[in-house]
N, C-alpha and C positions, 0 to 999 in steps of 0.2 A: 790659628790653633784653638782648639776647643777646651773648655773646662767641663769636667764631669762631676755630678753629685750622685752618690750612691745612698739610697735610703733603704735601711734594713729595719723592718717594722717601723718604729718611730725615730730611729737614730740616723742622723745624717753624717756622711763622710764625704769630704771633698778630696777627689783623687789627685794624685800628682800628675803633672803633664807627661811624665815618663811611663805611666801605667798603660798597659795594653788592654783596652776595654774589651776587645773580642776574646782575649785569653781569660779575662775575669768572668765574662758571660759563660764561657765553656766550663770553667772551674765551678761556677755556681750551679750550672745544670748537672754536672757530674756529682756534686755533693748532694743535691736534692734527689737525683735519680737513685743514689745509693742509700737513701733513707735519711741520712744526715751526714754532715761533715764540716770540718773547719776550713775556712778560706783565709789565707794570710794576705794582707795588703798594707801598704804604707799610705797614710793620709797626706794631705797637702802640707802638714807640718812635719812630715817625714817620721811620724810616730808609727811603729808597727802595730797593727791591729789584727787579732785573730777573731773571725766571726764564725759562730756556729749557725749553720743554716739547715733547716729541715723542710719537709714538704709543707709545713704550716707557716713558714717564714714569708713575709711580704717583702719583696725586693723590687726596687725601682731604680733605674739608671737614667739620669737626665743629662742632656748635653746642652751647654750654653756656649754662645760665642765667646771668644777670648775676652777676659776681663782683667782689669788692673789689680783689683783687690777682691779676694774671695769673700771677705766680710760683707761686700756689697750684696751678696746673695742671701744674707740673713735679714736684710731690711724688709720692713712691711711694705706691701705695694702702696702706690700712691692712691689717695682717696678716690680719684676719678676712675681708677681701674677696678675698684671694688664693687661687688654687686650689692645693691641695697634691696633687701626683701620687702621692706616697708613700702617701696614704690611699685611693687609688682602685684598685679591682680591675678591670682592663681585660677580664678574661674574663667578668665578669657585668655590666659597665658600671654598677656601684653602689659607693658608698663602703663 
C-alpha cells in the first residue's frame, strides 16, 4: 500500500489510504480548467480540508512506499543524502 503526500503551494497534506488519488487528480484538473474551484478531501488525521485551487496554484502529488508512521515523512534527510554546494566546483560541474 502506498502513502500519498499532496503539496498545494507550500502546504502539505498526507492523504488517507482510502482516498482515490486518480479521482483527486481529475477533480483538481476540473477545478483548474474551470478557472478555480474547491476540492474537498480528508487528510490522514481524518480532518476535512477544502482547498481552493486556481490556474496559479502549484500542486504536487508524491507517492511513497507504505510507511508505519506518517511523521517519518517530516524528518530532515540524513546528512549523507544532502547536497553540499561548498564541495562543488560550478566551473567544471564536478565535485
